[in-house]
C-alpha positions as MATLAB code, in Angstrom:
seq = 'MWTAEARAKINLHLAVHERRSDGYHALTTVFQTIALDDRLSIAPHDGPLTLRCSGSDAPEDETNLVVRAARALASELGRAEPDGLLVTLEKRVPTQAGLGGGSADAMAMLRLLCDVWRVPAEPALLTRVGARLGADVPFFALGGTVLGRGRGDELTPLPPLPPLACAIVRPPFGIPTAEAYRWVSASRVGGPAPLHVFEPPARAEAWLETLRRCRNDFEPLVAARHPEIAEATTALGAAGAVLAMLSGSGSAVFGLFRDAAAADSATARFADRAGWRTWVTATCP';
ca = [
      -0.150    0.122    0.329;
       1.236    3.659   -0.961;
      -0.064    6.418    1.402;
       0.343   10.286    1.310;
      -1.448   13.886    3.021;
      -2.443   16.141    1.966;
      -1.980   19.364    3.265;
      -4.560   22.215    2.296;
      -3.499   25.534    2.112;
      -4.701   29.549    3.063;
      -4.108   32.253    0.992;
      -2.530   35.305    2.763;
      -3.327   37.983   -0.355;
      -5.605   37.350   -2.976;
      -6.306   39.999   -5.399;
      -8.501   39.459   -8.100;
      -7.678   41.415  -11.371;
      -9.927   41.634  -15.023;
     -10.714   38.827  -16.370;
      -8.778   37.242  -18.935;
      -9.348   36.768  -22.280;
      -9.579   32.501  -21.829;
     -12.600   33.652  -18.600;
     -10.538   34.110  -15.803;
      -9.614   35.333  -13.665;
      -5.995   37.201  -13.592;
      -5.213   37.137   -9.784;
      -2.247   38.099   -8.055;
      -2.401   35.717   -4.670;
      -0.450   34.689   -1.404;
      -0.604   30.859   -0.833;
       0.380   29.078    2.325;
       0.711   25.088    3.598;
      -1.323   24.410    7.044;
      -0.610   21.468    8.555;
      -4.420   19.787    7.897;
      -4.077   17.483    6.169;
      -6.208   14.804    4.022;
      -5.129   10.958    3.673;
      -4.218    8.910    0.355;
      -4.194    5.497    0.174;
      -3.544    3.177   -2.605;
      -4.042   -0.359   -3.050;
      -3.780   -3.119   -5.161;
      -7.642   -4.001   -7.151;
      -9.152   -5.971   -8.997;
     -10.584   -4.159  -11.230;
     -11.557   -0.700  -13.005;
      -9.815    2.078  -10.439;
     -11.942    2.693   -7.922;
     -12.098    6.142   -5.146;
     -13.498    4.924   -0.800;
     -14.070    8.564    0.441;
     -14.274    8.789    3.673;
     -15.015   11.410    6.826;
     -17.063   14.006    4.053;
     -19.727   13.254    1.085;
     -16.965   13.465   -2.158;
     -17.732   11.855   -4.354;
     -16.015    9.095   -5.176;
     -17.241    8.870   -8.973;
     -14.963   10.784  -12.075;
     -16.344   14.036  -10.301;
     -13.572   13.834   -8.116;
     -10.245   15.664   -8.503;
      -8.570   12.540   -7.687;
     -10.277   10.442  -10.254;
      -9.703   12.903  -12.820;
      -5.664   13.112  -11.720;
      -5.496    9.357  -12.064;
      -7.166    9.469  -15.605;
      -4.603   12.994  -16.773;
      -1.578   11.121  -15.671;
      -2.197    7.757  -17.341;
      -2.622   10.708  -20.366;
       1.091   12.290  -19.836;
       2.232    8.672  -19.358;
       0.601    6.994  -22.551;
      -0.453    4.284  -19.737;
      -3.545    2.574  -20.248;
      -6.848    2.989  -18.128;
      -5.437    3.346  -14.182;
      -6.631   -0.287  -13.849;
      -6.551   -2.569  -10.883;
      -6.160    0.715   -7.845;
      -7.629    1.173   -4.703;
      -7.856    4.634   -3.751;
      -8.899    5.615   -0.098;
      -9.710    9.042    0.773;
     -10.039    9.884    4.468;
     -11.265   13.703    4.077;
     -10.624   15.601    7.361;
      -9.874   19.024    5.072;
     -13.670   20.126    4.508;
     -15.273   21.708    1.007;
     -16.389   24.637   -0.592;
     -14.285   26.198    2.808;
     -11.351   27.745    0.644;
      -9.006   25.599    1.609;
      -8.130   23.361   -2.051;
      -8.938   20.560   -0.198;
      -9.850   18.748   -3.339;
      -6.561   20.410   -5.180;
      -4.433   18.837   -2.725;
      -5.654   15.852   -2.759;
      -4.586   15.792   -7.020;
      -1.760   16.713   -6.173;
      -1.145   13.807   -3.803;
      -2.814   11.499   -6.329;
      -0.222   12.299   -8.917;
       2.541   12.071   -7.015;
       1.375    8.811   -5.152;
       1.125    7.643   -9.195;
       4.513    8.697   -9.691;
       5.332    5.662   -7.072;
       3.091    2.997   -8.317;
       3.917    3.074  -11.866;
       8.508    4.060  -10.882;
       8.150    7.556  -12.436;
       9.646    9.968  -11.116;
       7.553   12.998   -9.621;
       9.385   15.907  -11.100;
       7.697   19.183  -10.479;
       8.106   20.180  -14.404;
       5.165   16.255  -14.176;
       3.507   16.875  -11.359;
       2.543   20.819  -12.595;
       2.111   20.562  -15.971;
      -0.542   17.665  -15.150;
      -1.100   19.653  -12.467;
      -2.705   23.310  -14.066;
      -5.322   20.674  -16.067;
      -7.025   20.332  -13.713;
      -7.025   23.113  -11.900;
      -5.768   26.667  -11.118;
      -4.585   25.842   -7.437;
      -3.412   22.026   -8.560;
       0.145   23.170   -9.607;
       0.770   25.173   -6.143;
       1.118   21.806   -3.954;
       4.064   20.197   -6.523;
       5.562   23.247   -4.215;
       3.984   24.267   -0.935;
       5.513   26.227    2.036;
       4.784   30.311    0.973;
       4.331   31.208   -2.972;
       3.054   33.831   -4.905;
       1.148   32.883   -7.851;
      -0.406   34.382  -10.502;
      -1.933   34.131  -14.149;
      -4.475   32.272  -13.153;
      -3.165   31.262   -9.491;
      -0.460   29.203  -11.534;
       2.084   30.892  -12.290;
       4.255   29.831   -9.284;
       6.784   31.412   -7.037;
       9.171   30.735   -3.966;
       8.876   33.868   -1.342;
      10.692   33.676    1.406;
       9.111   31.423    4.495;
       6.093   33.066    6.679;
       7.530   32.337   10.084;
       5.785   29.340   12.142;
       2.431   30.203   12.959;
      -0.286   29.237   14.982;
      -3.534   28.791   12.755;
      -6.869   28.817   13.670;
      -9.438   27.679   11.759;
     -13.578   28.530   11.418;
     -16.240   27.202    9.068;
     -19.686   28.581    9.126;
     -22.506   25.386    8.052;
     -22.256   26.675    4.689;
     -20.628   26.354    1.500;
     -19.194   28.705   -1.176;
     -18.918   27.691   -4.630;
     -15.818   29.188   -5.982;
     -18.383   29.963   -9.954;
     -20.745   31.775   -8.146;
     -17.460   34.103   -6.105;
     -16.452   34.787   -9.378;
     -19.971   35.994  -10.389;
     -20.109   38.267   -7.354;
     -16.711   39.996   -8.144;
     -18.044   39.600  -12.067;
     -21.370   41.866  -11.085;
     -19.656   43.866   -8.618;
     -17.251   45.563  -11.410;
     -19.918   46.356  -14.164;
     -19.472   49.674  -15.670;
     -16.395   50.290  -13.778;
     -12.160   48.341  -13.950;
     -11.107   45.956  -11.501;
      -9.783   47.432   -8.580;
      -5.062   47.776   -9.200;
      -3.753   46.595   -6.156;
       0.042   46.191   -5.756;
       1.498   43.507   -3.120;
       4.913   43.797   -2.469;
       6.731   40.107   -1.185;
       9.043   41.155    1.802;
      12.274   40.362    0.319;
      13.026   38.307    3.860;
      11.555   36.360    6.683;
      11.259   38.720    9.014;
       9.538   41.384    7.597;
       6.490   39.056    6.558;
       4.813   40.061    9.979;
       4.943   43.445    8.232;
       3.306   42.499    4.746;
       0.553   40.776    6.745;
      -0.662   44.073    7.815;
      -1.236   45.077    4.106;
      -2.531   41.735    2.772;
      -6.156   41.692    1.742;
      -8.938   39.116    0.520;
     -11.399   40.671   -2.721;
     -13.911   38.002   -1.560;
     -13.964   38.575    1.904;
     -16.770   41.400    1.464;
     -18.721   40.444   -1.667;
     -18.743   37.515    0.666;
     -19.669   39.000    3.471;
     -22.211   41.068    2.599;
     -24.746   37.606    1.124;
     -23.332   35.976    4.715;
     -22.929   38.781    7.821;
     -20.819   35.716    9.236;
     -18.044   35.552    7.559;
     -17.508   39.103    9.100;
     -18.119   38.172   12.601;
     -15.694   36.340   11.768;
     -13.183   37.810   11.369;
     -13.858   40.159   13.770;
     -13.902   37.605   16.579;
     -10.586   35.978   15.603;
      -8.785   39.556   15.031;
     -10.076   40.869   18.698;
      -8.125   37.809   19.769;
      -5.442   38.788   18.241;
      -4.591   37.110   14.978;
      -2.096   38.974   13.165;
      -4.077   38.515   10.109;
      -7.980   37.188   10.368;
      -8.756   36.873    6.018;
     -11.454   34.611    4.260;
      -9.168   32.516    2.602;
     -10.067   31.633   -1.146;
     -13.215   32.405   -2.420;
     -14.536   30.667    1.560;
     -16.330   30.054    3.466;
     -14.107   29.001    5.496;
     -11.712   32.205    8.013;
      -8.394   31.939    9.385;
      -6.564   33.431   11.613;
      -3.160   34.093   11.916;
      -1.588   33.132   16.196;
       1.830   33.144   17.386;
       1.024   30.814   19.390;
      -1.507   28.014   20.138;
      -2.622   28.312   22.972;
      -4.181   31.633   21.267;
      -5.304   30.260   18.312;
      -7.335   27.910   20.896;
      -8.028   30.247   22.772;
     -10.181   31.677   19.457;
     -12.053   29.046   17.837;
     -13.011   28.417   21.370;
     -15.455   31.364   20.547;
     -17.231   29.465   17.797;
     -18.093   26.373   20.437;
     -21.510   26.772   21.156;
     -22.431   27.891   17.639;
     -24.570   25.635   15.351;
     -23.112   23.430   12.429;
     -20.100   25.737   13.351;
     -17.122   23.524   12.899;
     -13.454   24.320   13.926;
     -10.083   23.478   14.017;
      -5.925   24.766   15.100;
      -3.326   23.543   12.867;
       0.053   25.405   12.012;
       2.183   26.639    9.253;
       4.418   24.951    7.552;
       6.976   25.146    5.172;
];
């Protein structure tokens, strides 16, 4: 059996620019790996490729990025259909939360299949195949602290964010990414996209100052429709977070803290809210 972790991400900064000719919006974003993860395993199996998921209602058919990743890599390598594999996915990262769980799972599948098929897991191969699966997927071939431009798949490693505790709270609803982009487009009818110039820090020690200038263009649009988002970011900020923000297009909100005790205390504020889920994890290189 082959196993791998699929670590989630947060977005330390996310500026949405103009719509490109290919239909995607241009982005400037900063990805950051966190220790919250899904677990993926592959075992030999008689029959077609089979996916079994636990811990969530994630699909087990062709719509799951894990299955699509297997077929995409087989096609890239000129192999036959990836039959004879039983894939087990233990979901811990919530869906429709802006934490990149599905994209992380896809990259973990690509890495595992490279092991199974004894193919070198070269970054060029992983990012090339990953880009066909989604704009966020190539990031997970690198991990750490990475600047993303273009669709988010033009990647430049940045000085690593110093280790911080990460409190995550998710309200009892998700935000479909396509819907969030429609809200962006509707908000800009008759005017150009705002220009946000992001200056990455030159060294790791400067990150705490840089975080004060970070923002997420989705946040005010999501919060206007779901006031719980603003309540969550305000609560995490009041608890002492050095940055409290929506991740991706949501619906998860994160707060970065200097120590785990402060992050634990912050999430405790949401313990009595029906349907809310919380995690305390950490940023990681």
